[in-house]
N, C-alpha and C positions, 0 to 999 in steps of 0.2 A: 561451500566454496572456500578453499584454503588459500592463504597468501603463500606465494612462492618467491617473494622478493623481486618482482618484475621491476625493471627500470622505469623511471618516470616517462609518461607518454605512451607506454605499451597498451595494447588493447585490454590486458587484464586489469591494469590499474584503472583505466577509464570506467570499465564495467563496475568495478568496486565502487568507485565514486558515484556511479549512477544508482547503485543499490542503496548507498547512504542517502542519496536524494529521495528515493522512494520511501525509505524508512521515515525520513523527516516529514514527507507528505502524509504518511500514515499517522503520525503523531498529530499533525494539524487536523486531519479528518476526525480522529477520535476525540479531540478537544471539542470541536464544533458539534459532533454527534451528541457526545455526553452532556454538554452544557446547555445545548440549545434545541436538540431534536428528540427529546424524550427520555434522557438519562439512560441511554443504552450505547453500546459500542458498534461501530460500523464494521470492524474487522476482527474483533476478538470474540469469537463465538462461544468459548468456554465461559466467559463472564456472562455473556447473553443467556446462555442456557441456566446459569445459576439465577440471573435476574428474572427469567421466566418462571423458574420454580418458586421464587420468593413471591412474585406477583400472584401466582396461582394460590400460594399459601395464604396470602392475605385477601384474597378475592378482589384484587385490584385490576379492574377492566383495562384502565389506561396503560398500566405497566405491561399487561399481557400483550396488547396490541403493539405496543412499540417494540417489545422483544421478538414478537413473531414477524413484524415487518423487516426488522434487522436480519433475522435468520433467513427468511425467504429471499430477501435481496442478495444477501451473501451467496446463498446457494445458487440463485439464478445467474449472478455474475460468474462464479466459479464454473458453472455448467456450460455456459456460453463459451468461455475461453477454452475449456477442455474440448468442446466440440471443434472449435476453430483450429486448435493446435493438435488435434489427434493424429498420432502417428508420426509426428515430426521429431527429428533427433536433435537434441541440444548439443551445444559445442562448448568447449572450455574457455574460449577467448571471446565469444560474442553471443548476443541473443539472436535467435533465428527470425527471419523477417516476419513470420506470423506472430511471434511474441511481441514484436515491435508494433505491429498493426493493432494488436490488442491494447497495448499501453497507449498508443495514440488515441484509440477509442475511449479509454479511461479519461485521458486528458480532456477530450471533447466533452465527455459527460460531466466531468468536474467544472468545465467552463459554463456549461448550461446551468449547472447548479449554482455557480457563482453568480450568474446573472439573476436568477430567482431569489437568491439570497440578498443581493444588493437591492432588488426591487422591494423587498420586504423591510428594507432598513436595517437588516441584520437581526430581525426578531420575528421569524416566521411563526405562524400559528395555524391551527386547524389542518385543513387538507394540505396546505403548502408545507407545513412542518412534516407531515407524514411522508409526502412525495420526496422531499429532500432527504429524509432519513433512509427511505428505500433506496434512492439514487446513490447515497453515499455507501451504503452496504453493497450494492451492485458494483460500484467502483472498486471497493476494497476486496470483494470476492474475485473479481476479475484480476485484480494485481496479484493476489495470493496465487491464483491458478497459473498466471503467466510466469511467475518465478519458479513453480514446480516444473512447467513445461520448458523453461530455459535450461534446466539441468545443472550441470557443473559450473556454469558461468553465472550462477544466481545464488541467492540466500533468501531466507524468510524475511519478509519486510512488513508484514501486518501482525505477526505474533512472535515475540522474542523470549518467551519463557524457556523454550527448548534451547535457543541460541545461548542464553545466559548459563543454563545448566551444562551445556556442552563445554563452553568456554572455561568454567570452573573445573570440570573433570579433566579437561586436556591440559589446563594450566597447573592444577595441584597434583593430578594423577600422573601425568605424562611429561610435563614440563615443556609443551610446545603449543601455547595458545595461539589462536588466530588474532593477529594484532589489528584486524579491521573490525573485530567484534566491539571493542569500546567505542569505535567511531559510529557504529550503527546504534548502539545503545544511547550515545550522546546525541545522535541525530533525532531519535525518537523524543527525547526530552526537549531538544531545541525546537523542533517542529510543534510540539505542544505548547511550549512557552511563547513562541512567536504568535501562534494562533490566539492564545488567551490575551496576549498583549494587544493584538489588533482588535480583538473583541471589545476591549476596554477603551482604546484610543480612537479607533476608526471602524465601528461595527459593520458598516456596510462593505468594507473592504476585506474583512476576515475570510470571506468565502473564496476569495481569489487565491489565497496562499496555496492550497492543495494543488490547483491547477498549475500554478507557477512551478512548484517543485517537481511535479510529475513531467511537465514539459521540459524542464532542465534535465531530468534523468534521460528522456528520450533523445534530446539533443546531444548529450554526453556519450550515449551509446551508439550514435550513428556511425561515427568513424570506425570503431571496432567492427561493426556489421559490414562495412564496405570492405575493410581489410580481409575479414573472414570469408566474404563471398568471393573475393579475388582469389584467395588461397584455395577455395574449394570449387572454383569454376562456376560460381553463381548458383550451386545446388543447395539444398536443405531449406527451401522456402516453406 
């Protein structure tokens, strides 16, 4: 998703802000997942594959289970969203309705997880920890797949290594970097920092942050969807 200098209030700008909010949510989820749910990531499967390999190498059963749960959850979430959005065309100015439905589903899943997190006092263990870990991975897998299905009106929100590399190549090699990339990178840091600060200051509330951020992204993207549906005669669901 490239920036073309849309004026304030345009659908393109609103969608970019929504993407930034989703990146912040990803940062918050990763912080909670890594620090409290088994030292694995919910959305960064490259790292989890490496963590799985390390767990196997040291014959660590707990680490193996955590990595496998994260990988399976991410795959399940991505697969479900791929099935829901199959055959739908993305637009340059808004997210298709089915993508929005998937993000609403993600927000609902995160809300349920926030409830269980609060019930545990911000310190889940045993089965609850594994369930929250798997749920977080499902949410991140779904979010990643939703952004793929959204097409040109989206950008990666759960893994930013390629985004950073592209930004450097375009900036250094071609002189036309996407100015929204620093905002997304900063949002990942800010989301992670906010989640960690909440874990220290108000542990029971930390689990609510990802839900709030995803809900904010959905609300921000609603107006561009309405404008886009009016322009296309309500097609593209």
